[in-house]
All heavy atoms as TSV, in Angstrom:
chain	resi	resn	atom	element	x	y	z
A	1	MET	N	N	114.061	24.191	166.391
A	1	MET	CA	C	112.723	24.759	166.560
A	1	MET	C	C	111.762	23.961	165.661
A	1	MET	O	O	111.997	23.761	164.514
A	1	MET	CB	C	112.799	26.225	166.187
A	1	MET	CG	C	111.552	26.953	166.396
A	1	MET	SD	S	111.956	28.667	166.023
A	1	MET	CE	C	110.552	29.445	166.602
A	2	LYS	N	N	110.681	23.537	166.280
A	2	LYS	CA	C	109.690	22.769	165.590
A	2	LYS	C	C	108.707	23.669	164.843
A	2	LYS	O	O	108.256	24.645	165.403
A	2	LYS	CB	C	108.900	21.921	166.597
A	2	LYS	CG	C	108.905	20.468	166.285
A	2	LYS	CD	C	108.128	19.756	167.358
A	2	LYS	CE	C	108.168	18.276	167.007
A	2	LYS	NZ	N	107.411	17.513	167.939
A	3	ALA	N	N	108.352	23.288	163.643
A	3	ALA	CA	C	107.408	24.073	162.885
A	3	ALA	C	C	105.999	23.748	163.334
A	3	ALA	O	O	105.654	22.608	163.567
A	3	ALA	CB	C	107.553	23.789	161.404
A	4	ARG	N	N	105.202	24.756	163.462
A	4	ARG	CA	C	103.778	24.557	163.818
A	4	ARG	C	C	103.024	24.132	162.581
A	4	ARG	O	O	103.329	24.592	161.490
A	4	ARG	CB	C	103.190	25.884	164.328
A	4	ARG	CG	C	103.752	26.270	165.684
A	4	ARG	CD	C	103.214	27.588	166.164
A	4	ARG	NE	N	101.768	27.599	166.165
A	4	ARG	CZ	C	101.043	28.712	166.146
A	4	ARG	NH1	N	101.625	29.876	166.118
A	4	ARG	NH2	N	99.752	28.628	166.130
A	5	PRO	N	N	102.049	23.250	162.771
A	5	PRO	CA	C	101.258	22.840	161.598
A	5	PRO	C	C	100.480	24.075	161.086
A	5	PRO	O	O	99.914	24.838	161.877
A	5	PRO	CB	C	100.337	21.768	162.115
A	5	PRO	CG	C	100.357	21.904	163.594
A	5	PRO	CD	C	101.624	22.615	163.966
A	6	VAL	N	N	100.479	24.212	159.803
A	6	VAL	CA	C	99.773	25.333	159.201
A	6	VAL	C	C	98.545	24.790	158.464
A	6	VAL	O	O	98.672	23.875	157.647
A	6	VAL	CB	C	100.693	26.094	158.199
A	6	VAL	CG1	C	99.937	27.211	157.492
A	6	VAL	CG2	C	101.916	26.630	158.919
A	7	PHE	N	N	97.404	25.328	158.796
A	7	PHE	CA	C	96.177	24.922	158.106
A	7	PHE	C	C	95.968	25.877	156.968
A	7	PHE	O	O	95.962	27.099	157.180
A	7	PHE	CB	C	94.980	24.903	159.045
A	7	PHE	CG	C	95.068	23.821	160.072
A	7	PHE	CD1	C	95.453	24.079	161.341
A	7	PHE	CD2	C	94.751	22.522	159.679
A	7	PHE	CE1	C	95.516	23.078	162.278
A	7	PHE	CE2	C	94.821	21.498	160.610
A	7	PHE	CZ	C	95.212	21.775	161.910
A	8	SER	N	N	95.788	25.364	155.824
A	8	SER	CA	C	95.583	26.244	154.686
A	8	SER	C	C	94.263	26.975	154.794
A	8	SER	O	O	93.326	26.543	155.493
A	8	SER	CB	C	95.610	25.443	153.377
A	8	SER	OG	O	94.452	24.625	153.297
A	9	LEU	N	N	94.182	28.074	154.092
A	9	LEU	CA	C	92.966	28.859	154.074
A	9	LEU	C	C	91.821	28.011	153.532
A	9	LEU	O	O	90.689	28.086	154.025
A	9	LEU	CB	C	93.154	30.119	153.224
A	9	LEU	CG	C	91.986	31.068	153.135
A	9	LEU	CD1	C	91.595	31.561	154.526
A	9	LEU	CD2	C	92.293	32.229	152.244
A	10	ASP	N	N	92.089	27.203	152.524
A	10	ASP	CA	C	91.055	26.341	151.955
A	10	ASP	C	C	90.476	25.399	152.999
A	10	ASP	O	O	89.281	25.204	153.072
A	10	ASP	CB	C	91.621	25.510	150.771
A	10	ASP	CG	C	91.898	26.383	149.565
A	10	ASP	OD1	O	91.382	27.497	149.505
A	10	ASP	OD2	O	92.650	25.881	148.688
A	11	ARG	N	N	91.342	24.768	153.789
A	11	ARG	CA	C	90.839	23.835	154.804
A	11	ARG	C	C	90.021	24.555	155.849
A	11	ARG	O	O	88.998	24.054	156.301
A	11	ARG	CB	C	92.036	23.106	155.453
A	11	ARG	CG	C	92.619	22.073	154.535
A	11	ARG	CD	C	93.704	21.316	155.223
A	11	ARG	NE	N	93.118	20.403	156.194
A	11	ARG	CZ	C	93.829	19.699	157.047
A	11	ARG	NH1	N	95.132	19.786	157.075
A	11	ARG	NH2	N	93.230	18.903	157.912
A	12	ARG	N	N	90.489	25.752	156.262
A	12	ARG	CA	C	89.731	26.501	157.279
A	12	ARG	C	C	88.383	26.950	156.720
A	12	ARG	O	O	87.367	26.838	157.415
A	12	ARG	CB	C	90.517	27.694	157.770
A	12	ARG	CG	C	91.649	27.297	158.717
A	12	ARG	CD	C	92.331	28.497	159.248
A	12	ARG	NE	N	93.222	29.000	158.212
A	12	ARG	CZ	C	93.806	30.193	158.227
A	12	ARG	NH1	N	93.594	31.025	159.212
A	12	ARG	NH2	N	94.581	30.584	157.264
A	13	CYS	N	N	88.359	27.387	155.472
A	13	CYS	CA	C	87.103	27.815	154.867
A	13	CYS	C	C	86.171	26.626	154.681
A	13	CYS	O	O	84.975	26.734	154.913
A	13	CYS	CB	C	87.359	28.474	153.513
A	13	CYS	SG	S	88.115	30.109	153.668
A	14	SER	N	N	86.747	25.497	154.292
A	14	SER	CA	C	85.907	24.290	154.096
A	14	SER	C	C	85.260	23.876	155.431
A	14	SER	O	O	84.092	23.531	155.459
A	14	SER	CB	C	86.731	23.150	153.553
A	14	SER	OG	O	87.163	23.435	152.250
A	15	ALA	N	N	86.052	23.930	156.492
A	15	ALA	CA	C	85.494	23.552	157.791
A	15	ALA	C	C	84.391	24.530	158.209
A	15	ALA	O	O	83.344	24.112	158.711
A	15	ALA	CB	C	86.620	23.553	158.837
A	16	ALA	N	N	84.610	25.816	157.960
A	16	ALA	CA	C	83.603	26.820	158.307
A	16	ALA	C	C	82.340	26.582	157.471
A	16	ALA	O	O	81.223	26.668	157.995
A	16	ALA	CB	C	84.139	28.203	158.085
A	17	LEU	N	N	82.529	26.321	156.184
A	17	LEU	CA	C	81.370	26.074	155.320
A	17	LEU	C	C	80.603	24.817	155.754
A	17	LEU	O	O	79.372	24.798	155.682
A	17	LEU	CB	C	81.805	25.980	153.868
A	17	LEU	CG	C	82.219	27.296	153.221
A	17	LEU	CD1	C	82.753	27.037	151.817
A	17	LEU	CD2	C	81.071	28.259	153.184
A	18	ARG	N	N	81.327	23.798	156.176
A	18	ARG	CA	C	80.640	22.589	156.684
A	18	ARG	C	C	79.826	22.897	157.923
A	18	ARG	O	O	78.713	22.407	158.068
A	18	ARG	CB	C	81.662	21.488	156.956
A	18	ARG	CG	C	82.130	20.752	155.717
A	18	ARG	CD	C	82.893	19.486	156.086
A	18	ARG	NE	N	84.033	19.695	156.942
A	18	ARG	CZ	C	85.249	20.023	156.526
A	18	ARG	NH1	N	85.503	20.163	155.242
A	18	ARG	NH2	N	86.245	20.192	157.392
A	19	ARG	N	N	80.380	23.708	158.822
A	19	ARG	CA	C	79.625	24.085	160.042
A	19	ARG	C	C	78.395	24.898	159.665
A	19	ARG	O	O	77.310	24.702	160.222
A	19	ARG	CB	C	80.519	24.854	161.011
A	19	ARG	CG	C	81.524	23.978	161.716
A	19	ARG	CD	C	82.200	24.723	162.872
A	19	ARG	NE	N	82.881	25.936	162.458
A	19	ARG	CZ	C	84.136	26.000	162.049
A	19	ARG	NH1	N	84.873	24.890	161.967
A	19	ARG	NH2	N	84.675	27.140	161.712
A	20	ILE	N	N	78.567	25.815	158.730
A	20	ILE	CA	C	77.428	26.647	158.284
A	20	ILE	C	C	76.367	25.756	157.650
A	20	ILE	O	O	75.177	25.883	157.930
A	20	ILE	CB	C	77.885	27.755	157.333
A	20	ILE	CG1	C	78.747	28.770	158.087
A	20	ILE	CG2	C	76.719	28.445	156.660
A	20	ILE	CD1	C	79.500	29.750	157.192
A	21	ALA	N	N	76.802	24.848	156.789
A	21	ALA	CA	C	75.845	23.950	156.111
A	21	ALA	C	C	75.132	23.078	157.127
A	21	ALA	O	O	73.913	22.839	157.000
A	21	ALA	CB	C	76.573	23.081	155.097
A	22	ALA	N	N	75.836	22.587	158.137
A	22	ALA	CA	C	75.216	21.766	159.176
A	22	ALA	C	C	74.176	22.593	159.939
A	22	ALA	O	O	73.081	22.094	160.245
A	22	ALA	CB	C	76.254	21.225	160.105
A	23	PHE	N	N	74.500	23.836	160.231
A	23	PHE	CA	C	73.551	24.723	160.937
A	23	PHE	C	C	72.313	24.929	160.098
A	23	PHE	O	O	71.187	24.816	160.593
A	23	PHE	CB	C	74.233	26.062	161.263
A	23	PHE	CG	C	73.280	27.059	161.849
A	23	PHE	CD1	C	72.915	26.969	163.193
A	23	PHE	CD2	C	72.763	28.059	161.085
A	23	PHE	CE1	C	72.027	27.902	163.736
A	23	PHE	CE2	C	71.885	28.990	161.591
A	23	PHE	CZ	C	71.520	28.906	162.928
A	24	ILE	N	N	72.508	25.221	158.822
A	24	ILE	CA	C	71.360	25.459	157.954
A	24	ILE	C	C	70.510	24.203	157.833
A	24	ILE	O	O	69.279	24.265	157.869
A	24	ILE	CB	C	71.849	25.940	156.571
A	24	ILE	CG1	C	72.438	27.346	156.688
A	24	ILE	CG2	C	70.712	25.919	155.526
A	24	ILE	CD1	C	73.166	27.832	155.456
A	25	GLU	N	N	71.137	23.057	157.702
A	25	GLU	CA	C	70.390	21.792	157.612
A	25	GLU	C	C	69.586	21.534	158.880
A	25	GLU	O	O	68.457	21.099	158.820
A	25	GLU	CB	C	71.330	20.632	157.317
A	25	GLU	CG	C	70.640	19.333	157.104
A	25	GLU	CD	C	69.587	19.339	155.977
A	25	GLU	OE1	O	69.845	20.035	154.952
A	25	GLU	OE2	O	68.570	18.706	156.131
A	26	ASP	N	N	70.185	21.827	160.033
A	26	ASP	CA	C	69.464	21.676	161.311
A	26	ASP	C	C	68.236	22.599	161.355
A	26	ASP	O	O	67.177	22.186	161.777
A	26	ASP	CB	C	70.376	21.971	162.491
A	26	ASP	CG	C	71.413	20.895	162.726
A	26	ASP	OD1	O	71.275	19.812	162.155
A	26	ASP	OD2	O	72.363	21.141	163.504
A	27	ARG	N	N	68.425	23.851	160.939
A	27	ARG	CA	C	67.288	24.791	160.941
A	27	ARG	C	C	66.221	24.328	159.954
A	27	ARG	O	O	65.033	24.465	160.232
A	27	ARG	CB	C	67.788	26.204	160.606
A	27	ARG	CG	C	68.724	26.797	161.606
A	27	ARG	CD	C	68.172	26.845	163.029
A	27	ARG	NE	N	66.894	27.485	163.052
A	27	ARG	CZ	C	65.896	27.165	163.886
A	27	ARG	NH1	N	66.063	26.204	164.757
A	27	ARG	NH2	N	64.757	27.762	163.834
A	28	ALA	N	N	66.631	23.837	158.783
A	28	ALA	CA	C	65.670	23.373	157.801
A	28	ALA	C	C	64.896	22.187	158.312
A	28	ALA	O	O	63.683	22.065	158.130
A	28	ALA	CB	C	66.366	23.035	156.504
A	29	ALA	N	N	65.582	21.261	159.001
A	29	ALA	CA	C	64.901	20.103	159.589
A	29	ALA	C	C	63.899	20.554	160.654
A	29	ALA	O	O	62.786	20.006	160.731
A	29	ALA	CB	C	65.927	19.140	160.168
A	30	ALA	N	N	64.292	21.506	161.456
A	30	ALA	CA	C	63.376	22.034	162.487
A	30	ALA	C	C	62.151	22.696	161.835
A	30	ALA	O	O	61.021	22.516	162.298
A	30	ALA	CB	C	64.101	23.020	163.383
A	31	ALA	N	N	62.373	23.439	160.757
A	31	ALA	CA	C	61.265	24.088	160.071
A	31	ALA	C	C	60.347	23.050	159.459
A	31	ALA	O	O	59.124	23.202	159.496
A	31	ALA	CB	C	61.795	25.024	158.989
A	32	ARG	N	N	60.887	21.970	158.900
A	32	ARG	CA	C	60.067	20.903	158.311
A	32	ARG	C	C	59.227	20.233	159.402
A	32	ARG	O	O	58.051	19.935	159.214
A	32	ARG	CB	C	60.933	19.863	157.601
A	32	ARG	CG	C	61.423	20.315	156.238
A	32	ARG	CD	C	62.052	19.186	155.455
A	32	ARG	NE	N	63.205	18.581	156.107
A	32	ARG	CZ	C	64.457	18.975	155.940
A	32	ARG	NH1	N	64.735	19.977	155.148
A	32	ARG	NH2	N	65.439	18.370	156.568
A	33	ALA	N	N	59.847	20.012	160.547
A	33	ALA	CA	C	59.114	19.400	161.654
A	33	ALA	C	C	57.992	20.313	162.147
A	33	ALA	O	O	56.871	19.831	162.407
A	33	ALA	CB	C	60.066	19.099	162.815
A	34	ASP	N	N	58.260	21.619	162.217
A	34	ASP	CA	C	57.222	22.582	162.630
A	34	ASP	C	C	56.077	22.590	161.633
A	34	ASP	O	O	54.899	22.614	161.995
A	34	ASP	CB	C	57.796	23.998	162.788
A	34	ASP	CG	C	58.715	24.139	163.980
A	34	ASP	OD1	O	58.688	23.247	164.875
A	34	ASP	OD2	O	59.452	25.127	164.034
A	35	THR	N	N	56.432	22.561	160.349
A	35	THR	CA	C	55.415	22.555	159.309
A	35	THR	C	C	54.565	21.314	159.353
A	35	THR	O	O	53.322	21.375	159.258
A	35	THR	CB	C	56.062	22.689	157.919
A	35	THR	OG1	O	56.820	23.906	157.885
A	35	THR	CG2	C	55.029	22.713	156.819
A	36	ALA	N	N	55.199	20.185	159.585
A	36	ALA	CA	C	54.477	18.909	159.667
A	36	ALA	C	C	53.531	18.926	160.863
A	36	ALA	O	O	52.395	18.468	160.768
A	36	ALA	CB	C	55.442	17.744	159.751
A	37	ALA	N	N	54.005	19.430	161.988
A	37	ALA	CA	C	53.171	19.486	163.189
A	37	ALA	C	C	51.976	20.413	162.976
A	37	ALA	O	O	50.860	20.079	163.370
A	37	ALA	CB	C	53.996	19.969	164.396
A	38	ALA	N	N	52.200	21.545	162.328
A	38	ALA	CA	C	51.104	22.483	162.067
A	38	ALA	C	C	50.081	21.849	161.105
A	38	ALA	O	O	48.887	22.008	161.274
A	38	ALA	CB	C	51.649	23.777	161.453
A	39	PHE	N	N	50.585	21.139	160.104
A	39	PHE	CA	C	49.675	20.468	159.141
A	39	PHE	C	C	48.844	19.416	159.870
A	39	PHE	O	O	47.618	19.335	159.656
A	39	PHE	CB	C	50.500	19.828	158.023
A	39	PHE	CG	C	49.669	19.045	157.078
A	39	PHE	CD1	C	48.955	19.678	156.073
A	39	PHE	CD2	C	49.536	17.661	157.174
A	39	PHE	CE1	C	48.130	18.960	155.192
A	39	PHE	CE2	C	48.733	16.937	156.331
A	39	PHE	CZ	C	48.045	17.587	155.316
A	40	GLU	N	N	49.469	18.625	160.725
A	40	GLU	CA	C	48.718	17.584	161.450
A	40	GLU	C	C	47.671	18.213	162.358
A	40	GLU	O	O	46.535	17.717	162.456
A	40	GLU	CB	C	49.680	16.732	162.261
A	40	GLU	CG	C	50.517	15.808	161.400
A	40	GLU	CD	C	51.595	15.074	162.182
A	40	GLU	OE1	O	51.606	15.195	163.415
A	40	GLU	OE2	O	52.393	14.364	161.540
A	41	GLU	N	N	48.016	19.294	163.034
A	41	GLU	CA	C	47.052	19.961	163.883
A	41	GLU	C	C	45.885	20.518	163.099
A	41	GLU	O	O	44.718	20.354	163.498
A	41	GLU	CB	C	47.773	21.114	164.635
A	41	GLU	CG	C	46.877	21.830	165.612
A	41	GLU	CD	C	47.599	22.936	166.340
A	41	GLU	OE1	O	48.841	22.938	166.395
A	41	GLU	OE2	O	46.917	23.805	166.907
A	42	ALA	N	N	46.175	21.124	161.952
A	42	ALA	CA	C	45.092	21.654	161.104
A	42	ALA	C	C	44.234	20.528	160.563
A	42	ALA	O	O	43.002	20.666	160.487
A	42	ALA	CB	C	45.696	22.461	159.966
A	43	HIS	N	N	44.850	19.410	160.236
A	43	HIS	CA	C	44.109	18.265	159.722
A	43	HIS	C	C	43.168	17.697	160.780
A	43	HIS	O	O	41.997	17.410	160.499
A	43	HIS	CB	C	45.061	17.182	159.223
A	43	HIS	CG	C	44.402	16.002	158.603
A	43	HIS	ND1	N	43.653	16.109	157.466
A	43	HIS	CD2	C	44.375	14.710	158.999
A	43	HIS	CE1	C	43.193	14.892	157.160
A	43	HIS	NE2	N	43.616	14.038	158.071
A	44	ARG	N	N	43.665	17.581	162.017
A	44	ARG	CA	C	42.828	17.096	163.123
A	44	ARG	C	C	41.665	18.068	163.384
A	44	ARG	O	O	40.518	17.630	163.602
A	44	ARG	CB	C	43.639	16.899	164.381
A	44	ARG	CG	C	44.447	15.629	164.406
A	44	ARG	CD	C	45.006	15.365	165.810
A	44	ARG	NE	N	45.887	16.409	166.263
A	44	ARG	CZ	C	47.191	16.492	166.015
A	44	ARG	NH1	N	47.749	15.541	165.312
A	44	ARG	NH2	N	47.890	17.487	166.488
A	45	ALA	N	N	41.917	19.339	163.324
A	45	ALA	CA	C	40.865	20.334	163.539
A	45	ALA	C	C	39.818	20.242	162.435
A	45	ALA	O	O	38.608	20.317	162.706
A	45	ALA	CB	C	41.458	21.739	163.580
A	46	GLN	N	N	40.265	20.043	161.218
A	46	GLN	CA	C	39.341	19.895	160.077
A	46	GLN	C	C	38.469	18.640	160.257
A	46	GLN	O	O	37.268	18.699	160.020
A	46	GLN	CB	C	40.110	19.856	158.767
A	46	GLN	CG	C	39.200	19.772	157.546
A	46	GLN	CD	C	40.014	19.699	156.260
A	46	GLN	OE1	O	41.059	19.054	156.238
A	46	GLN	NE2	N	39.525	20.349	155.235
A	47	GLN	N	N	39.089	17.536	160.657
A	47	GLN	CA	C	38.352	16.302	160.854
A	47	GLN	C	C	37.299	16.480	161.966
A	47	GLN	O	O	36.174	16.009	161.844
A	47	GLN	CB	C	39.293	15.154	161.219
A	47	GLN	CG	C	40.076	14.654	160.043
A	47	GLN	CD	C	41.014	13.567	160.457
A	47	GLN	OE1	O	41.606	13.600	161.534
A	47	GLN	NE2	N	41.191	12.546	159.597
A	48	ALA	N	N	37.674	17.156	163.058
A	48	ALA	CA	C	36.733	17.381	164.139
A	48	ALA	C	C	35.576	18.256	163.693
A	48	ALA	O	O	34.419	18.012	164.044
A	48	ALA	CB	C	37.472	18.024	165.343
A	49	ARG	N	N	35.906	19.299	162.912
A	49	ARG	CA	C	34.858	20.192	162.418
A	49	ARG	C	C	33.907	19.434	161.507
A	49	ARG	O	O	32.685	19.565	161.629
A	49	ARG	CB	C	35.501	21.371	161.650
A	49	ARG	CG	C	34.526	22.416	161.205
A	49	ARG	CD	C	35.218	23.658	160.610
A	49	ARG	NE	N	36.229	23.339	159.610
A	49	ARG	CZ	C	37.561	23.463	159.775
A	49	ARG	NH1	N	38.031	23.867	160.942
A	49	ARG	NH2	N	38.386	23.160	158.816
A	50	ARG	N	N	34.419	18.586	160.651
A	50	ARG	CA	C	33.561	17.779	159.762
A	50	ARG	C	C	32.696	16.816	160.538
A	50	ARG	O	O	31.535	16.597	160.213
A	50	ARG	CB	C	34.408	17.046	158.726
A	50	ARG	CG	C	34.949	17.935	157.675
A	50	ARG	CD	C	35.749	17.167	156.659
A	50	ARG	NE	N	36.213	18.042	155.607
A	50	ARG	CZ	C	37.129	17.686	154.729
A	50	ARG	NH1	N	37.680	16.489	154.758
A	50	ARG	NH2	N	37.504	18.533	153.786
A	51	ALA	N	N	33.262	16.231	161.575
A	51	ALA	CA	C	32.484	15.306	162.423
A	51	ALA	C	C	31.354	16.039	163.116
A	51	ALA	O	O	30.234	15.523	163.189
A	51	ALA	CB	C	33.402	14.651	163.461
A	52	ARG	N	N	31.634	17.257	163.616
A	52	ARG	CA	C	30.587	18.051	164.246
A	52	ARG	C	C	29.479	18.417	163.228
A	52	ARG	O	O	28.296	18.345	163.532
A	52	ARG	CB	C	31.145	19.330	164.858
A	52	ARG	CG	C	31.910	19.086	166.154
A	52	ARG	CD	C	32.212	20.402	166.863
A	52	ARG	NE	N	32.924	21.348	166.025
A	52	ARG	CZ	C	34.262	21.405	165.923
A	52	ARG	NH1	N	35.014	20.550	166.577
A	52	ARG	NH2	N	34.831	22.333	165.154
A	53	GLU	N	N	29.889	18.746	162.002
A	53	GLU	CA	C	28.911	19.087	160.973
A	53	GLU	C	C	28.070	17.880	160.613
A	53	GLU	O	O	26.829	18.015	160.443
A	53	GLU	CB	C	29.623	19.614	159.714
A	53	GLU	CG	C	30.214	20.990	159.907
A	53	GLU	CD	C	31.114	21.408	158.749
A	53	GLU	OE1	O	31.295	20.598	157.800
A	53	GLU	OE2	O	31.628	22.549	158.790
A	54	ARG	N	N	28.696	16.716	160.511
A	54	ARG	CA	C	27.925	15.495	160.222
A	54	ARG	C	C	26.935	15.168	161.335
A	54	ARG	O	O	25.797	14.793	161.080
A	54	ARG	CB	C	28.881	14.281	160.006
A	54	ARG	CG	C	29.509	14.273	158.640
A	54	ARG	CD	C	30.180	12.945	158.356
A	54	ARG	NE	N	31.196	12.571	159.355
A	54	ARG	CZ	C	32.483	12.899	159.282
A	54	ARG	NH1	N	32.918	13.611	158.252
A	54	ARG	NH2	N	33.320	12.547	160.197
A	55	ALA	N	N	27.366	15.344	162.577
A	55	ALA	CA	C	26.496	15.094	163.710
A	55	ALA	C	C	25.312	16.064	163.714
A	55	ALA	O	O	24.181	15.676	163.947
A	55	ALA	CB	C	27.266	15.177	165.024
A	56	ALA	N	N	25.577	17.329	163.405
A	56	ALA	CA	C	24.509	18.318	163.377
A	56	ALA	C	C	23.541	18.011	162.259
A	56	ALA	O	O	22.329	18.122	162.425
A	56	ALA	CB	C	25.097	19.720	163.220
A	57	THR	N	N	24.047	17.588	161.118
A	57	THR	CA	C	23.198	17.261	159.982
A	57	THR	C	C	22.365	16.031	160.297
A	57	THR	O	O	21.169	15.980	159.969
A	57	THR	CB	C	24.044	16.986	158.724
A	57	THR	OG1	O	24.852	18.165	158.480
A	57	THR	CG2	C	23.211	16.696	157.518
A	58	ALA	N	N	22.965	15.057	160.977
A	58	ALA	CA	C	22.233	13.840	161.334
A	58	ALA	C	C	21.091	14.159	162.297
A	58	ALA	O	O	20.028	13.558	162.250
A	58	ALA	CB	C	23.179	12.831	161.944
A	59	ARG	N	N	21.316	15.118	163.220
A	59	ARG	CA	C	20.271	15.503	164.169
A	59	ARG	C	C	19.119	16.194	163.461
A	59	ARG	O	O	17.973	16.068	163.848
A	59	ARG	CB	C	20.835	16.371	165.262
A	59	ARG	CG	C	21.630	15.630	166.309
A	59	ARG	CD	C	21.924	16.521	167.486
A	59	ARG	NE	N	22.639	17.757	167.122
A	59	ARG	CZ	C	23.948	17.929	167.155
A	59	ARG	NH1	N	24.711	16.937	167.540
A	59	ARG	NH2	N	24.471	19.071	166.824
A	60	GLU	N	N	19.450	16.976	162.449
A	60	GLU	CA	C	18.448	17.763	161.740
A	60	GLU	C	C	17.582	16.908	160.794
A	60	GLU	O	O	16.421	17.186	160.606
A	60	GLU	CB	C	19.111	18.893	160.961
A	60	GLU	CG	C	19.735	19.953	161.850
A	60	GLU	CD	C	20.597	20.935	161.067
A	60	GLU	OE1	O	20.662	20.827	159.811
A	60	GLU	OE2	O	21.171	21.809	161.710
A	61	LYS	N	N	18.218	15.881	160.165
A	61	LYS	CA	C	17.488	15.061	159.224
A	61	LYS	C	C	16.649	14.017	159.919
A	61	LYS	O	O	17.135	13.307	160.784
A	61	LYS	CB	C	18.489	14.303	158.311
A	61	LYS	CG	C	19.071	15.096	157.195
A	61	LYS	CD	C	19.878	14.161	156.351
A	61	LYS	CE	C	20.619	14.890	155.277
A	61	LYS	NZ	N	21.491	13.993	154.495
A	62	PRO	N	N	15.425	13.899	159.544
A	62	PRO	CA	C	14.630	12.780	160.090
A	62	PRO	C	C	15.061	11.486	159.434
A	62	PRO	O	O	15.468	11.486	158.268
A	62	PRO	CB	C	13.183	13.135	159.728
A	62	PRO	CG	C	13.294	14.105	158.580
A	62	PRO	CD	C	14.637	14.759	158.710
A	63	GLU	N	N	14.996	10.407	160.176
A	63	GLU	CA	C	15.367	9.098	159.629
A	63	GLU	C	C	14.375	8.691	158.546
A	63	GLU	O	O	13.179	8.848	158.701
A	63	GLU	CB	C	15.342	8.045	160.730
A	63	GLU	CG	C	16.583	7.990	161.573
A	63	GLU	CD	C	17.805	7.568	160.778
A	63	GLU	OE1	O	17.729	6.633	159.970
A	63	GLU	OE2	O	18.860	8.206	160.943
A	64	ALA	N	N	14.910	8.211	157.458
A	64	ALA	CA	C	14.068	7.743	156.363
A	64	ALA	C	C	13.525	6.338	156.739
A	64	ALA	O	O	14.276	5.457	157.058
A	64	ALA	CB	C	14.853	7.659	155.081
A	65	SER	N	N	12.192	6.191	156.674
A	65	SER	CA	C	11.607	4.894	156.985
A	65	SER	C	C	11.442	4.093	155.704
A	65	SER	O	O	10.981	4.613	154.709
A	65	SER	CB	C	10.200	5.045	157.596
A	65	SER	OG	O	10.198	6.046	158.546
A	66	PRO	N	N	11.794	2.811	155.754
A	66	PRO	CA	C	11.618	1.985	154.548
A	66	PRO	C	C	10.171	1.665	154.284
A	66	PRO	O	O	9.248	1.714	154.951
A	66	PRO	CB	C	12.392	0.737	154.827
A	66	PRO	CG	C	12.768	0.768	156.266
A	66	PRO	CD	C	12.448	2.133	156.792
């Protein structure tokens, strides 16, 4: 009768912990990507708002003649 390979509890726990760590790292990477995308969107919106404000200010100010 052939003996079946026995995986120690340590090896099984280590494998499970590696899978859990990989899952957590994937979720963290996704969260970082979401945060970066939100930051870029907010930055673009801020730049557009500032451009509109500059344009409105330019329309309101009369040109200075030398």
